[in-house]
MIVEXDREN-67173 format. One record per residue (C-alpha): residue number from 1; x, y, z negated. Coordinates in nm, 4 decimals. Each point is the difference from the previous one (the first is absolute). Layout:
N
{n NUM	u X	v Y	w Z};
...
! end
This chain:
444
{n 1	u -3.7696	v -3.0244	w -0.2833};
{n 2	u 0.1582	v 0.0907	w 0.3341};
{n 3	u 0.3706	v 0.0795	w -0.0091};
{n 4	u 0.1584	v 0.2704	w 0.2132};
{n 5	u 0.3561	v 0.0880	w 0.1030};
{n 6	u 0.0761	v 0.3511	w 0.1172};
{n 7	u 0.3133	v 0.0715	w 0.2024};
{n 8	u 0.0657	v 0.3732	w 0.0333};
{n 9	u 0.2448	v 0.1210	w 0.2644};
{n 10	u 0.1532	v 0.3320	w 0.0978};
{n 11	u 0.0403	v 0.3159	w -0.2022};
{n 12	u -0.0620	v 0.0812	w -0.3648};
{n 13	u -0.3281	v 0.1698	w 0.0949};
{n 14	u -0.1255	v -0.3288	w 0.1413};
{n 15	u 0.1292	v -0.1748	w -0.3117};
{n 16	u -0.2249	v 0.2181	w -0.2157};
{n 17	u -0.2941	v -0.0828	w 0.2275};
{n 18	u 0.0776	v -0.3689	w -0.0478};
{n 19	u 0.0095	v 0.0410	w -0.3776};
{n 20	u -0.3452	v 0.1592	w 0.0115};
{n 21	u -0.1335	v -0.2746	w 0.2259};
{n 22	u 0.1250	v -0.2712	w -0.2349};
{n 23	u -0.1489	v 0.1721	w -0.3057};
{n 24	u -0.3368	v 0.0296	w 0.1773};
{n 25	u 0.0084	v -0.3673	w 0.0988};
{n 26	u 0.0774	v -0.1048	w -0.3569};
{n 27	u -0.2847	v 0.2156	w -0.1303};
{n 28	u -0.2238	v -0.1681	w 0.2564};
{n 29	u 0.0732	v -0.3475	w -0.1305};
{n 30	u 0.2923	v -0.1089	w 0.2184};
{n 31	u 0.3083	v -0.1412	w -0.1723};
{n 32	u 0.3473	v 0.1043	w 0.1264};
{n 33	u 0.2277	v -0.2786	w 0.1203};
{n 34	u 0.3050	v -0.0636	w 0.2144};
{n 35	u -0.0423	v -0.0490	w 0.3730};
{n 36	u 0.0403	v -0.3762	w -0.0235};
{n 37	u -0.2504	v -0.0327	w -0.2848};
{n 38	u -0.2719	v 0.2369	w 0.1238};
{n 39	u -0.3331	v -0.0650	w 0.1665};
{n 40	u 0.0154	v 0.3378	w 0.1762};
{n 41	u 0.3079	v 0.1826	w 0.1261};
{n 42	u -0.0156	v 0.3740	w 0.0742};
{n 43	u 0.2735	v 0.1785	w 0.1931};
{n 44	u 0.0017	v 0.3749	w -0.0704};
{n 45	u 0.1844	v 0.0953	w 0.3161};
{n 46	u 0.2179	v 0.2854	w 0.1224};
{n 47	u -0.0409	v 0.1237	w 0.3576};
{n 48	u 0.2237	v 0.3055	w 0.0067};
{n 49	u 0.2772	v -0.1029	w 0.2424};
{n 50	u 0.0879	v -0.3069	w 0.2052};
{n 51	u 0.2178	v -0.1653	w -0.2646};
{n 52	u -0.2766	v 0.0382	w -0.2609};
{n 53	u -0.2609	v -0.1395	w 0.2368};
{n 54	u 0.2191	v -0.2999	w 0.0753};
{n 55	u 0.0487	v -0.0653	w -0.3715};
{n 56	u -0.3765	v 0.0146	w -0.0536};
{n 57	u -0.0721	v -0.2366	w 0.2886};
{n 58	u 0.2639	v -0.2459	w -0.1217};
{n 59	u -0.1583	v 0.0010	w -0.3469};
{n 60	u -0.3419	v -0.0666	w 0.1509};
{n 61	u 0.1384	v -0.2862	w 0.2098};
{n 62	u 0.1749	v -0.1533	w -0.3018};
{n 63	u -0.3287	v -0.0009	w -0.1906};
{n 64	u -0.1851	v -0.1296	w 0.3053};
{n 65	u 0.2277	v -0.3052	w -0.0106};
{n 66	u -0.0878	v -0.0521	w -0.3657};
{n 67	u -0.3669	v 0.0232	w 0.0939};
{n 68	u 0.0455	v -0.2576	w 0.2768};
{n 69	u 0.1683	v -0.2307	w -0.2500};
{n 70	u -0.2953	v 0.0415	w -0.2377};
{n 71	u 0.2011	v 0.1839	w -0.2651};
{n 72	u -0.2219	v 0.3090	w 0.0209};
{n 73	u -0.3596	v 0.0215	w 0.1198};
{n 74	u -0.0453	v 0.3595	w 0.1141};
{n 75	u 0.2299	v 0.2644	w 0.1465};
{n 76	u -0.0741	v 0.3746	w -0.0191};
{n 77	u 0.1813	v 0.2964	w 0.1578};
{n 78	u -0.0279	v 0.3484	w -0.1519};
{n 79	u 0.2083	v 0.3175	w 0.0067};
{n 80	u 0.1466	v 0.2069	w 0.2817};
{n 81	u 0.0261	v -0.2751	w 0.2629};
{n 82	u -0.3651	v -0.0922	w -0.0543};
{n 83	u -0.1041	v 0.3650	w 0.0287};
{n 84	u 0.2076	v 0.0630	w 0.3105};
{n 85	u -0.0660	v -0.3199	w 0.1963};
{n 86	u -0.3563	v -0.0790	w -0.0963};
{n 87	u -0.1133	v -0.2216	w 0.2857};
{n 88	u 0.3380	v -0.1365	w 0.1018};
{n 89	u 0.0768	v -0.1772	w -0.3278};
{n 90	u -0.2726	v -0.2643	w 0.0170};
{n 91	u 0.0358	v -0.0293	w 0.3753};
{n 92	u 0.3738	v -0.0674	w -0.0203};
{n 93	u -0.0063	v -0.1764	w -0.3385};
{n 94	u -0.3192	v -0.2104	w -0.0110};
{n 95	u 0.1168	v -0.1611	w -0.3258};
{n 96	u -0.0934	v 0.3235	w -0.1794};
{n 97	u -0.3352	v -0.0174	w -0.1829};
{n 98	u -0.0347	v 0.3645	w -0.1026};
{n 99	u 0.1273	v 0.3335	w 0.1321};
{n 100	u -0.0675	v 0.2989	w -0.2251};
{n 101	u 0.1055	v 0.3592	w 0.0682};
{n 102	u 0.1297	v 0.2329	w -0.2693};
{n 103	u -0.3457	v 0.1501	w -0.0485};
{n 104	u -0.1141	v -0.3387	w -0.1285};
{n 105	u 0.2547	v -0.0073	w -0.2843};
{n 106	u -0.2555	v 0.1204	w -0.2530};
{n 107	u -0.2381	v -0.2807	w 0.0993};
{n 108	u 0.2556	v -0.2791	w 0.0286};
{n 109	u -0.1926	v -0.2443	w -0.2214};
{n 110	u -0.3218	v 0.0432	w 0.1972};
{n 111	u 0.1918	v -0.0405	w 0.3263};
{n 112	u 0.1715	v -0.3201	w -0.1133};
{n 113	u -0.3233	v -0.1439	w -0.1395};
{n 114	u -0.1781	v 0.0711	w 0.3287};
{n 115	u 0.2808	v -0.1754	w 0.1857};
{n 116	u -0.0298	v -0.3036	w -0.2296};
{n 117	u -0.3736	v -0.0120	w 0.0597};
{n 118	u -0.0253	v 0.0786	w 0.3725};
{n 119	u 0.3402	v -0.0890	w 0.1464};
{n 120	u 0.2092	v 0.2428	w 0.2041};
{n 121	u -0.0661	v 0.3581	w -0.1135};
{n 122	u 0.1450	v 0.3363	w 0.0928};
{n 123	u -0.0735	v 0.3354	w -0.1611};
{n 124	u 0.1244	v 0.3452	w 0.0999};
{n 125	u -0.1654	v 0.2725	w -0.2089};
{n 126	u 0.1209	v 0.3578	w 0.0375};
{n 127	u 0.3594	v 0.0528	w -0.1144};
{n 128	u -0.1156	v 0.2659	w -0.2450};
{n 129	u -0.1785	v -0.2698	w -0.2015};
{n 130	u 0.3342	v -0.1419	w -0.1040};
{n 131	u 0.0349	v 0.0572	w -0.3771};
{n 132	u 0.2715	v 0.2444	w -0.1028};
{n 133	u 0.0365	v -0.1623	w -0.3408};
{n 134	u -0.1281	v -0.2822	w -0.2162};
{n 135	u 0.1008	v -0.2898	w -0.2220};
{n 136	u 0.3238	v -0.1692	w 0.1052};
{n 137	u 0.1778	v -0.3273	w -0.0648};
{n 138	u 0.3605	v 0.1214	w 0.0030};
{n 139	u 0.2498	v -0.1850	w 0.2163};
{n 140	u 0.2939	v 0.2008	w -0.1339};
{n 141	u 0.1781	v -0.0636	w -0.3313};
{n 142	u -0.1994	v 0.1584	w -0.2817};
{n 143	u 0.2633	v 0.2702	w -0.0540};
{n 144	u -0.0358	v 0.1438	w 0.3550};
{n 145	u -0.3193	v 0.0878	w 0.1866};
{n 146	u -0.1049	v 0.1909	w 0.3096};
{n 147	u -0.2782	v 0.2576	w 0.0042};
{n 148	u -0.1537	v 0.0918	w 0.3338};
{n 149	u -0.0975	v 0.3673	w -0.0220};
{n 150	u -0.1557	v 0.0338	w 0.3474};
{n 151	u -0.1087	v -0.2006	w 0.3022};
{n 152	u 0.0344	v 0.0663	w 0.3731};
{n 153	u 0.1944	v 0.2699	w 0.1818};
{n 154	u -0.0656	v 0.3253	w 0.1876};
{n 155	u 0.3492	v 0.0598	w 0.1405};
{n 156	u -0.0645	v -0.1670	w 0.3384};
{n 157	u 0.3594	v -0.0859	w 0.0841};
{n 158	u -0.0091	v -0.1256	w 0.3591};
{n 159	u 0.1707	v -0.3326	w -0.0759};
{n 160	u -0.2168	v -0.0932	w -0.2984};
{n 161	u -0.3172	v -0.2121	w -0.0063};
{n 162	u -0.0835	v 0.0662	w -0.3663};
{n 163	u -0.2738	v 0.2592	w 0.0675};
{n 164	u -0.1578	v -0.2449	w 0.2464};
{n 165	u 0.0070	v -0.2761	w -0.2594};
{n 166	u -0.0499	v 0.1810	w -0.3294};
{n 167	u -0.1844	v 0.3168	w 0.0990};
{n 168	u 0.0448	v 0.3540	w -0.1264};
{n 169	u 0.1710	v 0.1104	w -0.3198};
{n 170	u -0.2014	v -0.0449	w -0.3202};
{n 171	u 0.1434	v 0.1008	w -0.3370};
{n 172	u -0.1062	v -0.1511	w -0.3287};
{n 173	u -0.0929	v 0.2350	w -0.2804};
{n 174	u 0.2643	v 0.0809	w -0.2595};
{n 175	u -0.2341	v -0.1356	w -0.2661};
{n 176	u -0.0243	v -0.3444	w 0.1605};
{n 177	u 0.3761	v -0.0176	w 0.0562};
{n 178	u 0.0751	v 0.1000	w -0.3581};
{n 179	u -0.2516	v -0.2523	w -0.1326};
{n 180	u 0.1627	v -0.2791	w 0.1981};
{n 181	u 0.3494	v 0.1133	w -0.0995};
{n 182	u -0.0896	v -0.0023	w -0.3693};
{n 183	u -0.1481	v -0.3483	w 0.0309};
{n 184	u 0.3132	v -0.1298	w 0.1748};
{n 185	u 0.2293	v 0.1501	w -0.2638};
{n 186	u -0.2182	v -0.1458	w -0.2763};
{n 187	u 0.0416	v -0.3354	w 0.1728};
{n 188	u 0.3796	v 0.0219	w -0.0128};
{n 189	u 0.1013	v 0.2020	w 0.3049};
{n 190	u 0.3089	v 0.2128	w -0.0577};
{n 191	u 0.0456	v 0.1101	w 0.3616};
{n 192	u -0.2807	v 0.1291	w 0.2214};
{n 193	u 0.0586	v 0.0450	w 0.3736};
{n 194	u -0.2334	v 0.2399	w 0.1804};
{n 195	u -0.0731	v -0.0958	w 0.3599};
{n 196	u -0.2087	v 0.1180	w 0.2962};
{n 197	u 0.0650	v 0.0284	w 0.3698};
{n 198	u 0.1009	v 0.3600	w -0.0806};
{n 199	u 0.0230	v 0.0706	w -0.3734};
{n 200	u 0.0876	v 0.3682	w 0.0439};
{n 201	u -0.3340	v 0.0677	w 0.1711};
{n 202	u -0.1769	v -0.1130	w -0.3161};
{n 203	u -0.2917	v 0.2180	w -0.1064};
{n 204	u -0.0254	v 0.2185	w 0.3104};
{n 205	u -0.3371	v -0.1527	w 0.0917};
{n 206	u -0.1374	v 0.0096	w -0.3568};
{n 207	u 0.1494	v 0.3127	w -0.1512};
{n 208	u 0.0894	v 0.2112	w 0.3032};
{n 209	u 0.3709	v 0.0024	w -0.0826};
{n 210	u 0.2954	v -0.2362	w -0.0250};
{n 211	u -0.0453	v -0.1441	w -0.3484};
{n 212	u 0.2653	v -0.2672	w -0.0467};
{n 213	u 0.1990	v 0.2212	w -0.2379};
{n 214	u -0.3050	v 0.0559	w -0.2198};
{n 215	u -0.0776	v -0.3723	w 0.0016};
{n 216	u 0.3553	v -0.0884	w -0.1015};
{n 217	u -0.0044	v 0.2513	w -0.2860};
{n 218	u -0.3227	v -0.1530	w -0.1236};
{n 219	u 0.1300	v -0.3576	w 0.0151};
{n 220	u 0.3211	v 0.0939	w -0.1811};
{n 221	u -0.2078	v 0.0648	w -0.3112};
{n 222	u -0.0851	v -0.3709	w -0.0297};
{n 223	u 0.1644	v -0.1410	w -0.3109};
{n 224	u 0.1977	v -0.3170	w 0.0642};
{n 225	u 0.0683	v 0.0743	w 0.3662};
{n 226	u 0.3750	v 0.0040	w 0.0642};
{n 227	u 0.0478	v 0.0338	w 0.3762};
{n 228	u -0.2228	v 0.1642	w 0.2595};
{n 229	u 0.1085	v -0.0531	w 0.3603};
{n 230	u -0.1374	v 0.1519	w 0.3220};
{n 231	u 0.0254	v -0.1653	w 0.3425};
{n 232	u -0.0772	v 0.1140	w 0.3554};
{n 233	u 0.0337	v 0.3789	w -0.0170};
{n 234	u -0.0765	v 0.1734	w 0.3301};
{n 235	u 0.2659	v 0.2699	w 0.0533};
{n 236	u -0.2381	v 0.2795	w 0.1025};
{n 237	u -0.1913	v -0.0268	w -0.3272};
{n 238	u 0.2909	v 0.0057	w -0.2451};
{n 239	u -0.0728	v 0.3189	w -0.1921};
{n 240	u 0.2193	v 0.1989	w -0.2366};
{n 241	u -0.2551	v -0.0722	w -0.2712};
{n 242	u 0.0438	v -0.3743	w 0.0506};
{n 243	u 0.3798	v 0.0250	w -0.0183};
{n 244	u -0.0222	v 0.2182	w -0.3109};
{n 245	u -0.2216	v -0.2592	w -0.1699};
{n 246	u 0.2385	v -0.2800	w 0.0957};
{n 247	u 0.2938	v 0.1933	w -0.1414};
{n 248	u -0.1842	v 0.0897	w -0.3201};
{n 249	u -0.1714	v -0.3248	w -0.0963};
{n 250	u 0.2381	v -0.2607	w -0.1419};
{n 251	u -0.2369	v -0.2890	w 0.0699};
{n 252	u 0.0068	v 0.0637	w 0.3755};
{n 253	u 0.3001	v -0.1843	w 0.1405};
{n 254	u 0.2070	v 0.2217	w 0.2341};
{n 255	u -0.0639	v -0.2155	w 0.3049};
{n 256	u -0.1780	v 0.1020	w 0.3198};
{n 257	u -0.1027	v -0.2241	w 0.2882};
{n 258	u -0.0488	v 0.2353	w 0.2967};
{n 259	u -0.0689	v -0.1778	w 0.3322};
{n 260	u 0.1556	v 0.2462	w 0.2471};
{n 261	u -0.0091	v -0.2307	w 0.3068};
{n 262	u 0.2451	v 0.2070	w 0.2072};
{n 263	u 0.2135	v 0.3166	w 0.0089};
{n 264	u -0.0251	v 0.1101	w 0.3625};
{n 265	u -0.2500	v 0.2846	w 0.0336};
{n 266	u -0.1041	v -0.1301	w 0.3420};
{n 267	u -0.0722	v -0.3508	w -0.1277};
{n 268	u -0.1734	v 0.1264	w -0.3152};
{n 269	u -0.2271	v 0.2131	w 0.2180};
{n 270	u -0.0826	v -0.3051	w 0.2141};
{n 271	u -0.0829	v -0.1810	w -0.3238};
{n 272	u -0.2382	v 0.2865	w -0.0938};
{n 273	u 0.2239	v 0.0845	w -0.2923};
{n 274	u 0.1558	v 0.3335	w -0.0809};
{n 275	u 0.3566	v 0.1009	w -0.0689};
{n 276	u 0.3411	v -0.0651	w 0.1466};
{n 277	u 0.3471	v -0.0972	w -0.1160};
{n 278	u 0.0738	v 0.3453	w -0.1403};
{n 279	u -0.3248	v 0.0364	w -0.1973};
{n 280	u 0.0094	v -0.3556	w -0.1329};
{n 281	u 0.3622	v 0.0373	w -0.1092};
{n 282	u -0.0959	v 0.3203	w -0.1802};
{n 283	u -0.2893	v -0.1795	w -0.1719};
{n 284	u 0.2282	v -0.2781	w -0.1254};
{n 285	u 0.2426	v 0.2600	w -0.1352};
{n 286	u -0.2837	v 0.1822	w -0.1717};
{n 287	u -0.1280	v -0.3167	w -0.1661};
{n 288	u 0.3471	v -0.0901	w -0.1246};
{n 289	u 0.0502	v 0.3497	w -0.1365};
{n 290	u -0.3344	v 0.0180	w -0.1808};
{n 291	u -0.0083	v -0.3601	w -0.1321};
{n 292	u 0.3371	v -0.0863	w -0.1575};
{n 293	u 0.1217	v -0.3538	w 0.0631};
{n 294	u -0.2783	v -0.0758	w 0.2466};
{n 295	u 0.0319	v -0.3084	w 0.2172};
{n 296	u -0.1390	v 0.0375	w 0.3514};
{n 297	u -0.1461	v -0.2838	w 0.2029};
{n 298	u -0.1266	v 0.0305	w 0.3546};
{n 299	u -0.1186	v -0.2166	w 0.2875};
{n 300	u 0.0832	v 0.0674	w 0.3636};
{n 301	u -0.1208	v -0.1209	w 0.3389};
{n 302	u 0.2552	v -0.0662	w 0.2737};
{n 303	u -0.0929	v -0.0381	w 0.3651};
{n 304	u -0.3140	v 0.2141	w 0.0098};
{n 305	u -0.1234	v 0.0598	w 0.3578};
{n 306	u 0.2146	v 0.2606	w 0.1705};
{n 307	u 0.2821	v -0.0225	w -0.2560};
{n 308	u 0.3146	v 0.0776	w 0.1972};
{n 309	u 0.3493	v -0.0931	w -0.1066};
{n 310	u 0.0430	v 0.3626	w -0.1051};
{n 311	u -0.3104	v -0.0195	w -0.2203};
{n 312	u 0.1276	v -0.3203	w -0.1559};
{n 313	u 0.3447	v 0.1456	w -0.0697};
{n 314	u -0.1688	v 0.2980	w -0.1676};
{n 315	u -0.1871	v -0.2432	w -0.2251};
{n 316	u 0.3183	v -0.1960	w -0.0758};
{n 317	u 0.1895	v 0.3178	w -0.0920};
{n 318	u -0.2891	v 0.1166	w -0.2173};
{n 319	u 0.0215	v -0.3248	w -0.1988};
{n 320	u 0.3723	v 0.0527	w -0.0551};
{n 321	u -0.0349	v 0.3667	w -0.0891};
{n 322	u -0.2771	v -0.0436	w -0.2563};
{n 323	u 0.1408	v -0.3175	w -0.1554};
{n 324	u -0.3281	v -0.1548	w -0.1138};
{n 325	u 0.0448	v -0.2279	w -0.2989};
{n 326	u -0.2692	v -0.2315	w 0.1401};
{n 327	u -0.1100	v -0.0400	w 0.3621};
{n 328	u -0.1787	v -0.2431	w 0.2273};
{n 329	u -0.0011	v 0.0222	w 0.3796};
{n 330	u -0.2437	v -0.1863	w 0.2226};
{n 331	u -0.0300	v -0.0452	w 0.3742};
{n 332	u -0.3035	v 0.1766	w 0.1441};
{n 333	u -0.3021	v -0.2304	w 0.0220};
{n 334	u -0.2374	v 0.0734	w 0.2900};
{n 335	u -0.3449	v -0.0201	w -0.1578};
{n 336	u -0.3049	v -0.0217	w 0.2215};
{n 337	u -0.2552	v 0.2719	w -0.0598};
{n 338	u 0.2599	v 0.2567	w -0.1034};
{n 339	u 0.0956	v 0.3007	w 0.2172};
{n 340	u 0.3686	v -0.0960	w -0.0009};
{n 341	u -0.0800	v -0.3324	w 0.1649};
{n 342	u -0.1021	v 0.1920	w 0.3135};
{n 343	u 0.3040	v 0.2266	w 0.0124};
{n 344	u 0.2417	v -0.0330	w 0.2941};
{n 345	u 0.3628	v -0.1066	w -0.0364};
{n 346	u -0.0571	v -0.2952	w -0.2301};
{n 347	u 0.3329	v -0.1587	w -0.0960};
{n 348	u 0.0875	v -0.3665	w 0.0347};
{n 349	u -0.0352	v -0.2081	w -0.3150};
{n 350	u 0.3685	v -0.0906	w 0.0026};
{n 351	u 0.1019	v 0.3657	w 0.0116};
{n 352	u -0.2386	v 0.0982	w -0.2792};
{n 353	u 0.1365	v -0.2772	w -0.2197};
{n 354	u 0.3586	v 0.0971	w 0.0824};
{n 355	u -0.0570	v 0.3583	w -0.1080};
{n 356	u -0.1771	v -0.1005	w -0.3209};
{n 357	u 0.2875	v -0.2350	w -0.0818};
{n 358	u 0.2589	v 0.2733	w 0.0527};
{n 359	u -0.1783	v 0.2291	w -0.2452};
{n 360	u -0.0310	v -0.2874	w -0.2483};
{n 361	u 0.3704	v -0.0818	w 0.0211};
{n 362	u 0.0933	v 0.3646	w -0.0466};
{n 363	u -0.2263	v 0.0226	w -0.3042};
{n 364	u 0.1513	v -0.3120	w -0.1558};
{n 365	u 0.3376	v 0.1718	w 0.0022};
{n 366	u -0.1488	v 0.3142	w -0.1565};
{n 367	u -0.1694	v -0.2015	w -0.2739};
{n 368	u 0.3111	v -0.2038	w -0.0727};
{n 369	u 0.2146	v 0.3115	w -0.0426};
{n 370	u -0.2673	v 0.1659	w -0.2115};
{n 371	u -0.0390	v -0.3139	w -0.2113};
{n 372	u 0.3706	v -0.0244	w -0.0757};
{n 373	u -0.0170	v 0.3632	w -0.1084};
{n 374	u -0.2429	v -0.0978	w -0.2759};
{n 375	u 0.2731	v -0.1888	w -0.1887};
{n 376	u 0.0254	v 0.1239	w -0.3580};
{n 377	u -0.3522	v 0.1379	w -0.0022};
{n 378	u -0.2453	v -0.1228	w -0.2658};
{n 379	u -0.3471	v -0.0735	w 0.1370};
{n 380	u -0.3232	v -0.0886	w -0.1731};
{n 381	u -0.1172	v -0.3274	w 0.1524};
{n 382	u -0.3423	v -0.1616	w -0.0218};
{n 383	u 0.0775	v -0.3690	w -0.0477};
{n 384	u -0.1825	v -0.2339	w 0.2375};
{n 385	u 0.1607	v -0.3396	w -0.0504};
{n 386	u 0.3038	v -0.2264	w -0.0003};
{n 387	u 0.1762	v -0.1370	w 0.3087};
{n 388	u 0.1052	v -0.3554	w -0.0808};
{n 389	u 0.2326	v -0.0307	w 0.3000};
{n 390	u 0.1851	v 0.3251	w -0.0692};
{n 391	u -0.0144	v -0.0365	w -0.3781};
{n 392	u -0.1113	v 0.3618	w -0.0249};
{n 393	u -0.3008	v 0.1954	w -0.1173};
{n 394	u -0.1591	v 0.2337	w 0.2498};
{n 395	u -0.2372	v 0.2931	w 0.0106};
{n 396	u -0.0598	v 0.3371	w 0.1587};
{n 397	u 0.1191	v 0.3484	w -0.0784};
{n 398	u -0.1934	v 0.3167	w 0.0794};
{n 399	u 0.1714	v -0.0168	w 0.3393};
{n 400	u -0.1752	v -0.3224	w 0.0986};
{n 401	u -0.3669	v -0.0366	w 0.0933};
{n 402	u -0.1501	v -0.3484	w -0.0502};
{n 403	u 0.0113	v -0.2371	w 0.2992};
{n 404	u 0.1700	v 0.2671	w 0.2122};
{n 405	u 0.3440	v 0.0787	w -0.1367};
{n 406	u 0.2733	v -0.2089	w -0.1552};
{n 407	u 0.0700	v -0.1107	w -0.3544};
{n 408	u 0.2502	v 0.0710	w -0.2719};
{n 409	u 0.1705	v -0.3205	w -0.1202};
{n 410	u 0.1600	v -0.0017	w -0.3426};
{n 411	u 0.1574	v -0.2116	w -0.2692};
{n 412	u -0.1416	v 0.0098	w -0.3533};
{n 413	u 0.1128	v -0.1458	w -0.3306};
{n 414	u -0.3478	v 0.0512	w -0.1389};
{n 415	u -0.2636	v -0.1392	w 0.2370};
{n 416	u -0.2644	v 0.2567	w 0.0955};
{n 417	u -0.3596	v -0.0966	w 0.0746};
{n 418	u -0.1730	v 0.0845	w 0.3280};
{n 419	u -0.1462	v 0.3462	w -0.0437};
{n 420	u 0.2758	v 0.1213	w -0.2336};
{n 421	u 0.1823	v 0.3216	w 0.0847};
{n 422	u 0.3745	v -0.0371	w -0.0515};
{n 423	u 0.3035	v 0.2177	w 0.0615};
{n 424	u 0.2433	v -0.1392	w 0.2581};
{n 425	u 0.3462	v 0.1365	w 0.0733};
{n 426	u 0.0580	v -0.0381	w 0.3733};
{n 427	u 0.3224	v -0.1702	w 0.1007};
{n 428	u -0.0279	v -0.0742	w 0.3725};
{n 429	u -0.2191	v -0.0174	w 0.3096};
{n 430	u -0.0189	v -0.3325	w 0.1849};
{n 431	u -0.1946	v -0.0180	w 0.3273};
{n 432	u -0.1937	v 0.3097	w -0.0994};
{n 433	u -0.0962	v -0.1332	w -0.3454};
{n 434	u 0.1351	v 0.1682	w -0.3133};
{n 435	u 0.1594	v -0.2197	w -0.2657};
{n 436	u 0.0990	v 0.0760	w -0.3560};
{n 437	u -0.0127	v -0.0890	w -0.3677};
{n 438	u -0.2705	v 0.0707	w -0.2508};
{n 439	u 0.0668	v 0.2372	w -0.2837};
{n 440	u -0.1441	v -0.2077	w -0.2789};
{n 441	u -0.3296	v 0.1074	w -0.1529};
{n 442	u -0.3286	v 0.0694	w 0.1760};
{n 443	u -0.0451	v 0.3544	w 0.1260};
{n 444	u -0.3790	v 0.0156	w -0.0236};
! end
């Protein structure tokens, strides 16, 4: 039996794709193994921005060295980088034996078997052939799982290559999502995290209306589900109905990840996004008013083409005024094939990085002050493990998305198990991480 190692890089959406690939390979007779024990290594790549592409290429090169040393026999590249740079990959990386676009995900076993039989193979079926759902071999702890509710994107932001790579927006049916959610909960999942390139657009293509609120209401009826979390909400599609559902349903954690990208109306227009500082500030106020205790996360881009110092200062002041509990800021990445790459007044890399760093430093101060203000509060924490070096247990509260936000560290007289919900009284905030002591006795 051939053994296979799958290394999945990039976002949670790509992680779900990797879980489906691995399940399909197992069903096809391949046995999972670590990279240094496998006959075949597959890199499920990310190709979104420069840093992600570099990470993917480094992973491929690391495995190519193992192949040269005879540790592995075959090297395959799948995912966004394979889809975006079809011909270049084998040309620049001749060690690669197979290059398969995202449309080949549903036929991964046949593709790999053809490669084993014939040698170098590349397959690029239509993007729309990529399965929206299927069996998965979870890479997350059993108590937390992602559910991808849609694929692709129709927003056409000028800086973004996702529509080029992934194609147009395609929603899954509510029935298929609910079926998967019930299976995950039956398998031990207590927290489900809904993801898509734009979750708030969900259902528009299938049902003719924004349907995320209806989907959430439906999923909240699943017995045994404790937390339901939503990531990547596009601001234009945040409806009153959605906010009302979030406020009403106890299982939906009051946490919203809303990638705003900027606050200057001029820059947002150049990004092919709507709104300005005034309208976005009003939206954040509205969300906080309608969803009590909500934690807001956003991502921003600094150094977009044509961003003047005045535009940047408007963004910096917006960050201070809103006081996001969670925020990430990235330097603009000039992606070939996107409209923004051809815009005039491109900024120097050093200046883009400087501006992103200034926003990041400002946000660290905001988060530190906010964190210290949590002292005395009792939070429900989903236990994830024990830190031997710190001598503390750790987990996440409703305010912390997996692999994105920080942790809550706590002492405990009675040791909790991973997956246990416990009550933690917050005592301090150290480097942005909350610390406290467990109130003895499991919460759920």
